[in-house]
Phi, psi and omega in degrees: 000132179273127173296125185300336181284329178304308179290332175308312180293334172290325173296314171312309177308308188292326182283003179081045189291148177315123181101350175085192186286177176078217190303312195306327187291341177293340178303323187269356172288142182310319181295340170297336184276009185294329192292350181273345185289141179295139176090345181258116190242341183272127176286152179272137184200185179266003176206164183254144175291142182298333179296344175234030181300331185295341178294337186278127173281153176286146181254133184233145183250134183285127173231172178300335174267001175128205183269137173233156189283128185262310185228109187272125174300338177289327176223044177299140174298349173288348176286349181230145181300143183280163179287329183227126188265128178258142174278344184254005179184172174101351170304135175250138172194213184233162174299338175290320173301313187291328173297316179293324174301306184294325173299321171299309185296317176297330180278012185081013174109009177223144178219120182048051176083354177256116179275127183263324186205157178283142187294329182286324172296320172300311170310317182296314183300318182264023171266157177286129182244007173292140187303135171075014183074022187280163176270171183288331173287342177276352181252332183204179176236124183291138179237007190224002184220153174288343180281154182259335176073013179298136173078014184238128176250187185234130177255219181257078179111352183225148161289146186231123175284124183255325190210099181300324185299322184287334185286342181060031181207145181295142186176184172228150174304131177090002175282152180232149198196176164185168183226170181240172189284346179266021179072016165297161178197152170212152170206148170249122176246095181298329179292328179260359186057051194232141167238131174236129171237125183236111189252031180291166184227079182227122179252150343283171177294350178268009188292326180200135182285047186292332175303322180288327179286326180300302181307318179295316179291323177292309179295334179284342181270001174277113177254351183230078184287147170282349178265000000 
């Protein structure tokens, strides 16, 4: 399966994006503007400076004998620029950067006077773009996640909840999200004015359904719902 962001980045390269091919094309993508937000001082990039290498968490793999070290922060491959730059993954930054990004999304594309993206563009990105309004399971079968994605469509960079009842898990219509291979997860719930960022580092994401349990606990704790 090809990450849909990869071909979009290739289109930007072919169209003659400022700076030329490779890493520089990412400068025009919204995520690179995180460094402009007040209080965010660690630059976003495709590798981590060795001076802040300790900020990277160790990645562990679930085995029959328990967890084994997969990626050691002290000698991680992310300390050096990659041989191949992916448009759909590989950016390195901090949890604070990610939170700033999500706060901007929740606020309609703006944070503390800095506009990252237009409200109409964000609305378009967080709408379901699957043909005929279909859901992810109607288009494909997940082979890499514990999630089934029933009742969930896909926009331009996010999964989008269309029918919370079909997901069989607490949530809100219109929330958008995605997860990572190491069981990481984030979602933005505009209806509840809620952001969740989960930065665990366990491979594979099917090792334990912790993301479903996290979501259940968070929504169970809401006693004054906006809905």
